[in-house]
N, C-alpha and C positions, 0 to 999 in steps of 0.2 A: 504494499500500500504505500503510495507516494504522500508527500506533504499536503498537497491539494485535496486528495481524497480524505485524508484524516481530518483536515481543517473542515471540510464540508460535513462529514459525518457527525462531528461534535459541535457544529454550529447551532446557536440558538437564534439565529437571525430571523428564521421562519420555520413553522411547523408544517407548511403546506408543500409537500413534495408530491408530485403527480407521477403515478405508475404509467410506464410506457404502454401505448395501446397494444404493441406487440406482445409484451410480456403478459399483460392482462388477458388477452385473447387466448394465449396457450393455457393458462390457468382456467379460464372460463369454459374452454372446450372440455375440460375434464370434470369441472365442479358445477357448471350451469348456475352462476350466481344471480341472485335476485335483489340483493340489498347491499349498498355501500354505505355504512353508518357514519362515516366521518369524511364527508366530501364537501365540494363547493359546486355551485352550478357549473362552473367551467371544467372541473375535473372528475365529475361523478362517472363512474364506470358502470352503473346499473341504472335502469329506469326508476327504481326506488332508491332514495338516498336521504340522508340527513346532514344538514349543515350545522354551522356553529350554533345558530339560534335554536335549532331542534334539539341539540345536544344528544346525540345517539347513545350516550351512556345512560340516558333517562328514558330511552324509548324501549319498547319490547320488540325483540328480533323474531319472535315466534313465527313458524311457517315460512321462513326464509333460509336461503343458503347465502352466508354473508362473506363478502370480501372486504377485508379491513386492512388499510395501510395507514396505521394510527400515527398521530403526532408523536415524534419520538421523545418529546418532553415529558410525556405522560404515558408511556407504554403500559405500565403496570395496571393503570385503571382500566384500559381496553382489554388486557389479558383477563382481568378479574371478571369484567362484564361478559367476555366470551365464554369463560368458565362457568359463570352463573347461567347463562342462556343455554349451554349445552346440558347442564345438570337439571335445570328446570323445565326447559322447553325442547330438548333434544335438537338444538340449533347447531348445524355444522357451520364453523367459521374458519376461513383461512386467513391468517394474519401474516403480513409482511413486516418483519422485525429487523432491526439492527443486529448484527452478529456480536452481541456483547454477553458472552456466556459467563462472564465473571460477575454478573449482576444478581442481586437478591431476587428480583423479579423472574429472572430466567430459571433459577433453581426452584422458586416457589411453584411455578406454573408448568414447567416443561414435562413434569411427570404425568400431566394430564392429557398431553398431546397424543393423538393417534398416530401422527407422523411428523417427522421433523426433516426438512429439506434445507441443506445448506448451498447457497448459491454464490459462486465465486464472482466478485465484482459487484 
């Protein structure tokens, strides 16, 4: 990882990072997503989505297959929400997370994942 990549990954300048269409389409082909709970009008990947005003953490995700690229400044809250929705409503969620396996949130929630895929770059 070069200095620019490291700087970008740990930047707090913005929490709004759009997932590329190509990458999303590959995942969507497998999972058939119906909800993007932390999006903007400009970067929503599903026809149903929640923005900042809606606060996807306070919404119910039941009856959805969820694609979630959470704000990296609050990953744990989104992991907790995905865990609760799975436990209570059997919701399947795919989360794109920074590769920070030394964090408390990683170790707290990784044990509940059905699958972990590590993507280089």
